[in-house]
N, C-alpha and C positions, 0 to 999 in steps of 0.2 A: 504494500500500500504506500502511495506517495502523498505527501502533504504539500500543498502549495498555498502560500500566504499572499494575500493582496496587500501590498504596502502603499498603494496609492490612495488618495482620499477621493473616493467616488461619491457623488451626491446620491442620496436615496430618495426614491419616489414613494410617497406615503399615500398613494391612492388607495383608500380603504376598500372600495368596491372591487378593484382589480385584485387586491391581495386576498379578499374573502373568496373571490372566484377561484384563484389558484389553490387555495387551501381546502376548498370544498367541492371541486369539480367531480362529477360523477363519472368514474372510470372503472372498468373491470380490473380487479386486482391482478388478473392474469396478464392483461395488457401492460399494466404498470410494472410488472416484474419480469418482463421477457426480453430485456435488452442486454447487449454484450458488455458495454462499458458503463459503469455506474459512477457518477461523481456525486459525492455526498458533502454537503457544506456545513461547516462549523463542528459537527461531530460525525462519526461514522455510524449511521443509523439507517433503519429501514429493513425491509425484507424483499427479496427479489429472486426470480428463478431464471436460469439460463435455458433458453429454448421455450417454446410455447407448449402449454398443456392442451391435449386434444379433447379432454372432457369438457362438457358444458358445466355451468354452475350446478344445475339440477343433478346431472350425472355424478359430479364430484361429491355433492352432498349425500346422495343416496348410497355412495360406496364407502363413505367414511362416517363413523359414529362420533358423536361428541363435537360436531362442527356446527358453527353458526356463522352467519354472514351479517356484516353491517348493512344497513339499508339507507335509502335516500341519499343525502348529501355527505354522510359520515364515512367516507373512504378511509380517513385517518381519524378515528375516534379520539377526541381530546381527552376523555377520561382515562384511556389506557395508554396512548402513545403521543399525547399532545406535547410532551416535552421532547419528543424525538423527531417528529415529522410535522411541519407546518404546511407543506405543499409540495407539488411536483411539477415538472415540465420536461419536455423533450427539446433537444437541440441538435442541429445538424452535426453528424459525426466528423465530417471533414473539417468543419470550422473549429470544432472543439479540439481535435488533436493538433491542429495547426497552432492554436493559441497556447495549449497546455501540452507541449512536447516533453514527455518524460523520458525520452531517449530510447524506448523500445522500438524494434522494427515493426512498423504498422503494416503488415502484409496480409492480414485477414481483410478481405475486400469489403468496401461499402456496397451493400446490396440489400434487397428487400429482406427485412427482418434484422438487419444490422447496419442501417444507415442513420440511426438516431442514437443519441446518448441520453440515458435517463438521469435526471437531476432530482435530488431530494433536498428540500430546504428544511432546516431544523428550527428556524425561528421566523416569525412574521417579518422581522426587519430585513431578512435576506431575500424575500420574495421580489422578483423583478416586476417592472411595469409591463402591462400587456394591453393591447387594444381590443382583445377578444372578450366578449361578455357572455358567450354561449356556454352554459354550465355542462353541456353534454360532451364537450370535447376537452382533451388534454392539450394545454397550450404548447405550441411548437415554435421554436425559434430557429431562424436561419443562420444566426450568428451567435457565437458564444459570448461575445462581449456584452450584448444586451441581456442574455440569460443570466449572466453572473455578475452584473453590475453592482449588486449590493452585498456580495459575498466577500468577507474579509479573510476567510480561510477555507480550504477545500481538501477533501480526501478523495483520491482517485483509486478505484478498485477495478482490476481487470479480471474478467472471467471468460472462459472459452464459450463461444456461442453454440447452442444446440448440443451441449454435452449431456448425454443421456444419464438420467439418474442423479443429476446434480441439483442440490439445493444450497442456497446461500442465506445465512441469517445474520442480521445486524442487531446487536443487543445494546441497550442503554446501560452504560457502565463506565467506570474509569477507563479511558480509551487505551487501546492497544494498537501498535503500528505493525503488527504481524498478523497473518491469517492463521487461524487454528483449524486443523484439518481432521475430520473424522471420516471413516469409511466402514462398511459392513464386512467384517472379516470373521473367519472361523476362530475359535478360541486360540489355536496355535497359529501365531502370526506368520510362521515360516512355512505354512502349509501351501501345497500347490493348488488348493481349491480356489476358484475364482471368487471375486466379490459377489455377494448374493444377498437379496432382501431377507432371507431367512436368518442371517447372522446378525448379531448385535453390533451397534456402532462402537468403534474403537478409535482411540486417539492415535494418529499416525503422522508420519512425516510427509513432506511433499513428494518424496521419492517412491512412495508406496505404489506398487504395480497392480494392475487389475487381477493378476494371477495370485495375488497375496504375498508376493515376495518384495523385499526391499533390500538395498545394499546395507552391509554391516557397518559397524562403527570401528574406527581405528582402535586396536588394542592398546591399552596403556603401556604394555611391555614394548610395543613398537617404538614409542617415543623414548622410553628409557634405554632400550638396547640398540636401536638403529639410528633414529634421527637425533636423539638427544645429544650424544657425543659429537656428532657432526655440527649441530647448531652451536654447541658450546665452543668448539674449535673455531668455527667461523666468526663468532662474536668476539672471541679473544684476538683474532687476527684483524678484525675490522679496521682499527685505527691505522695499522701499517698498510692494509690494502688500499684504503682511501688516500693515504699519502703517496703511494706509488701510482695510483690511478689518476690523481688530480691533474698533473701536467699533461697527460694524454687526453683527458677530457677537455682541457683548455685548448689543446691543439685541434681537436676535432670540432669543437664549437666555433673556433675562429672568432670573428667579431660579433657573432650572434650568441644565442643561448640555447640552440637546439642541436641534438646529436642523434644520429641514426645508430641504434644499438643492435648488434648481431652477436650470436654465439655459435661456435662451430667446432667440431672435432675433425680429425683427419678423415674419418670414415665418411663424412658428408662433404668433403672438400670440393668435389667436382660440382656440386650444386652451388657452392659459394663462388667457384671460378666462373660458372656460367652467369651468375648475377653480375660479377665484375665485367666480364667480357661483353655481355649484352648492354650494360650501361655505357661502356666505352664506345661500343659501336654506334650508339645514339648520341655520343658527345655529352653525356650527363655527368655532372660533377659528383664525385664520391668522396670529396674531402671531409664531409661531415660524418662519414662512417667510422665507427669505433668497434672493432671486432674483438670479442673475448675468445681467445684461442685456448682451448682446454687441453692441448698437448703440444709437445715440442715440434712435431712435424707440421702442425697447423700454424704455429707461430713462425716457423721458418718460411712457410709458403707466403704468409702475409707480408713478411719483411721483403721477400723477393719481389713481390708484386706491388710494393709501395703502399700498402693499406695500413692505416694506423691501427695498432693492435695491442692488447693487454695480455701478457702471459699469465694465465690463471694459475699454472703450476698445481699445487695441491691446496690452494686457498678454498676451493669448493668441495674438498674431499677428493676421493679417488674417482676420476672421470674415465669412462670407456673411450677407447680410440676408434673402435669399429662403428659402423653405421647400424642403426636399428633395422631389424628385419621387417618390422611392422610397427604401426602406431601402438603405443602402450606396452611393448615388450619390455624385458628386463633392462635392456640397454637404454631404452627411452625413458622408462618410468620406475623401474623396480630395483631389486637388490642385485648388485653386480659384484661377484667375487666376495660375497658375504658382507658387503657394505652397501648402504643406501647411497648409491652414486649414480645419479640419473641426469640426463640432459634437461629434463623438465625443471629440476631444481636449479641448474645453471641458468636457465631462462629467468627464474625468479630472482636469483642473486644479482645478475647483471643489471636488471631494471632497477632493483632497489638501490644499488650503489650509485648509479647515475642520477636517479631521482634525489637521493640523499645529498649529492653534491650540489643540488639546486638547479639542474638543467631540465628544460623540456626535452622530451625524447620521443622518437619513433622507434618502436621495437618491431623487428621483422625477422621471420624465418629466412633460411637461405634458399628455399625453393620458390623464389620470387624473381620476376623480371620487371624492370621499370620501362615504361614507354615515355613517361614524363616524370620529373622530380616530384614525388608526393609531398615533400615539405612545403611546396608552394600552396597546396590545398589547405594545409593545417596552419598556415601563417596567421598571425593575429589579425592582419588586415582583412582576412577572409571570414572573420567571425560573423559579420552581418548575414553571410550566406549560409554558413554551416552551424550557427548557433554557438552560444557561449557555454561550453561544457568542459569538464575536467579531463575526461577521457573519451576518445573516439575509437571505435572498434570496427574492423571489417565484420560483416555478418557471416557467422559460421555456416548458417543455413539449416542446421539441425533444429528441430522443434520438439524435442523430448523434454519432459519435466526436469531432467537433469540440468538443462541449460536455461530454464525459464527464469525470468521473463526476457532476458537480453539475447541469449545465444551469441555471445561475443567470440570472435575468432582470436585466440591468444597468440596467433602467429603473425598478426599485423595490427598494431594499435598505437595510438598517439597519446602521450601523457603530458599534461601541463603541470609544471611543478607548483605546488602550493601546500599548505598545511594538511589539507584533506588527503591528497595523493601520497604525501610523505608518510602519513599515519597508515594509510591503506597498505602500502608495500612493507612497512615495518611489521605489520601484523601478518601479512601474507608469508613473509619469509619464515615465520614460526610454525607454519602449517605443513611441514614436510611429511609428518605422519599421515595427515589427511590425503595429501597428494599420492603417497605410496599406496594407501589403502584403495583409493578410487582409481588409480592408474591414470589420473588426468589432473594437471594443474588448471586446466580450463574449467572443469567442474568446480574445483575449490574456489577459484577466483570469481566465478559467477555467483556463488553463494555470498561471498564477501561483498561484491558489488551491490547486490540487492540489500544486504544488511546495512552497508555504509550509506546507501542512498536514503534509507529511512532514518538511520541513527545519526548520521553526520552531514546530511545534505549533499552528499557526493553527487555530482551531475555526470551521468553516463549517457553517451550517445552511440547507438549501433546504427551503422549505415546500412539500411535495409536492403536485402538481397535483390529485391525487384524495384526499389526506388531509384529515381534518376541519380541521386547522389551515391547510392550503394553500387550502382552499375559502373561507377568510375573505378571501383576496386573489386573486379570479379575474381573468382577463385574456383577451387575444385567443385564446389556445389554447382556453379553454373556449368562447368565443363561436363559434369556427369548428369545434370538434371534439367538444364534449360537449352533444349535442342535448337529452338528457333533463335534465341539470343546468340548461341554459339555459331550458328550458320551466318548470321550477320557479322559477328565478330571475325570469323575466319575469312569471310569474303570482303572485309573492309567496307561493309554497307550499313554500319550502325547509323541510325538517325539521331542518336544522342551524342553528347560530347565524347571524344576519344578517352578511353580509360587511362589512368595513371600507371597501373600495375596489372600484373596477373600473378595470382598465388596458386600454385599447383598443390593445394590441400586436398583433403578427401581422397587421398591416393595411397595405396597399400605400402609402398616402399620406394626407395630412391631409384631403383631400376625402372619402375613404371613411370615415375616422375620424369626421368630422362627421356623415355620413349614418347610420352605424351607431349613434352616440350619439343621434341624433334618433329612430331607430326604437325605442331603449330608453327614450325619455322622459328622457334625461339631457343634453340640449343646452339651455343656459340663456342663450345670447347672442342678442340681437336681430340681425337680418340687417343693419341699417344700421350696426352697429358692427364688422362683420367686414372685416378687411383694409383699413381706412382709417386714414390718419395723423391725429393729433389726435383720438384716441378720446374720446368724451364721458365724463362722470363715470359711476361705477358704477351709480348709481340710474337712469340713462337707458339703460343697456345690458342690465341683467340681467332675465331673465324669472323671475318668482317661481314660477309653476307651468307648466312647459313642456308643450306638446302633443306627442303621439307623431306623428311624420311618417314615412310609409311611403316606401321607396325600392326595396327588393328583397324579393321574396316568399320567397327561399330563405335569408334570414339572420334570426337571432333578432330578435324585436320584441315590444313590450308588448301589441300587438293584432295579429290576423291581417292580413297585407298581401298577400292572395291575388290582388288585382287589379294588383299591381305586377310588373314584369318581373324575371326572375332576374338576378343579377350573373354567375352561372356558367351558361353555356348548357345548357339542357335540365334544369336542376335543378327539383325539385318545391318546393312551398310548405313553409316551416319548420313551419307549423301544419297 
């Protein structure tokens, strides 16, 4: 739940007749409670359902005992909920989310049944003026400014439209800024039995699955035995790390205050080389890049290629040199040679360090190519276009509860330095046990973002996967799931602004990343420079104009690859 406070001094309209109309209009409770986004003003109050009920009032009454309905004009009976709800209205959804952008990707479309926002007003003074006097209709506003003109504070609640079996209750009480979740489960919560009406309601987490399963909690012993010693060692080294890092950060920032942060081991070096070669081919400046090299081989490569780099050594614990075989494997996220030594933790440390030194930063994975310098997009001069947020994320594309409500891609995001973000990452670095247990620093950070947004006013913006701004930063989700977009992308026929980057996420391992980038004509590294120690100088490794190489007919490519096999059995050609 997000709280927004109106700090401007708006005049209040005290038209008593209009306010009486708003507070007493005759509306069906089912109509009142069937909208996706609920904005509640002054306090979190009211009761509403996601999706419409198919039963009539008579049918509902006859099937439920102990139910009575208010009659006449008393939709909100003053005797029972008069201190909670003074009136209600609807407002155009597009107008509302434009004015009250809470940073989530707004990709559930406006359509019949989800093109209005339900507003509940908790005090007569918050009721807006309206020219309508027909008591048979719920007032509808085309702009949210008029609807919320008398509101000094607002709570915004998001619910999924048409979610079967879902009820949402709002209770008058000392307010909570978290949602409390119940579901009907068998007595043994780890049972495979699905959620069913025959079971009693039980208090559960947001991660509870319909089959009754939910992820476990990190064991206390994990913190004591695995991550605790590593964190202790890191914190003891922190002053000396910062002292060694500071001049390199100053060099990368130059005359500005922004650094592009990357981290890489030698096992992923060819992806980093491709990033450098592709940027050089487009004459893009890489002087703002600061690479955290986690092994000696990677450090030597960076020095040979003239990239500003920090030698991690053993500052982050024991780091693997080989590449991960797949997302979330032990090299990427788990225990390596009996130590919690994962590249995901390295991604946490390097961001925390640069943020702690007071710099704005763009963190990005190595499986990215630039078409334009993305720092231009996030520059302070562009805030009127992109909004004033603390963090901006590429949209991961996943829509599971694990990543709700933001779905941030933690392989490409921009952080403005301030007290809120510094506190965020100081807390995040202490969550190594959670990251190990979940196998994802993305999941752990998502939870923190939601908590800090509510608790600390952290402003998070995710550039929605299908929004014009989000399509400036496409990635693996688009590559694997947006065929029409990728056809335009591959044929250079996009009608929107040219993207800044492409991020080959959502891809099993580095071998497939390389093949997909080759199909898109974005692989700039000669074969003899891949995976070899003592990499030659840049001019001997970079391809100025790469050729498209076909591997799989069913994946996007710059030219048809109809003679190639599919990567997924039985799939037709992308073209």
